[in-house]
C-alpha positions in Angstrom: -0.1 0.0 0.0 1.7 3.3 -1.1 0.9 6.3 0.8 1.9 9.8 -0.1 5.3 10.9 1.1 5.3 14.3 3.3 7.6 16.8 2.5 8.8 16.8 6.2 9.8 13.0 5.8 11.7 13.9 2.6 13.5 16.5 4.5 14.3 14.1 7.3 15.4 11.4 4.9 17.7 14.0 3.2 19.0 15.2 6.6 19.9 11.6 7.5 21.6 10.8 4.3 23.7 13.8 4.9 24.7 12.7 8.4 25.5 9.2 7.0 27.4 10.6 4.2 29.5 13.1 6.7 30.2 9.9 8.8 31.0 7.6 5.9 33.4 10.0 4.5 35.3 10.6 7.9 35.4 6.7 8.2 37.2 6.5 4.9 39.8 9.1 5.8 40.3 7.8 9.2 40.7 4.4 8.0 43.5 5.3 5.6 45.3 7.1 8.4 44.8 4.2 10.7 45.9 1.5 8.3 49.0 3.6 7.1 50.1 4.0 10.8 52.9 1.8 12.4 50.2 0.3 14.8 47.7 -0.4 11.9 50.6 -2.1 10.2 51.4 -4.2 13.3 47.9 -5.3 13.8 47.4 -6.3 10.2 50.5 -8.5 10.7 48.7 -10.0 13.8 50.8 -8.5 16.4 48.8 -9.9 19.4 50.7 -7.8 22.0 49.9 -4.6 20.1 46.3 -6.0 19.8 46.1 -6.5 23.7 47.3 -3.0 24.4 45.1 -1.1 21.9 42.3 -3.4 23.1 42.4 -2.4 26.5 42.5 1.3 25.5 39.6 0.8 23.2 37.5 -0.6 25.9 38.2 2.5 28.0 36.8 5.0 25.3 34.3 2.8 23.4 30.7 3.5 23.8 29.7 0.3 21.7 30.6 -3.3 22.0 29.0 -4.2 18.7 31.1 -5.8 15.9 31.3 -3.8 12.8 30.5 -5.4 9.6 30.4 -2.9 6.7 30.0 -5.7 4.0 26.2 -6.0 4.3 23.3 -5.3 2.3 22.0 -2.2 4.1 25.4 -0.5 4.0 25.7 -1.4 0.4 22.2 -0.1 -0.5 22.9 3.1 1.5 26.1 3.7 -0.5 24.2 3.3 -3.8 21.3 5.7 -2.5 24.0 8.4 -1.4 26.0 8.1 -4.8 22.6 8.4 -6.7 21.5 11.4 -4.8 25.4 13.1 -5.2 25.2 12.3 -9.0 21.9 13.9 -9.1 23.0 17.0 -7.3 26.1 17.3 -9.6 24.0 17.0 -12.8 21.9 19.8 -11.7 24.8 21.9 -10.1 22.9 22.0 -6.7 26.4 21.9 -4.9 27.4 25.4 -6.1 
């Protein structure tokens, strides 16, 4: 059953997409910084001592204990939606 979508819902959705986009861009940038660091390289190479020390500190500051899995359908669908929105904005010169 399709109903009419309110303008306020469109605005909220757009704002949620902006929020997600900002966080995704930050995630991409910080991911690159982390993986190029000495500690990131040690963790990729399975240095268990460094993992233990980083994990102790992570637990002190983390607010969530949920595992991260960015390779799932919802994240991919959001990525596709964000890219379609950005492409539409660029095609219409709305970023100026």
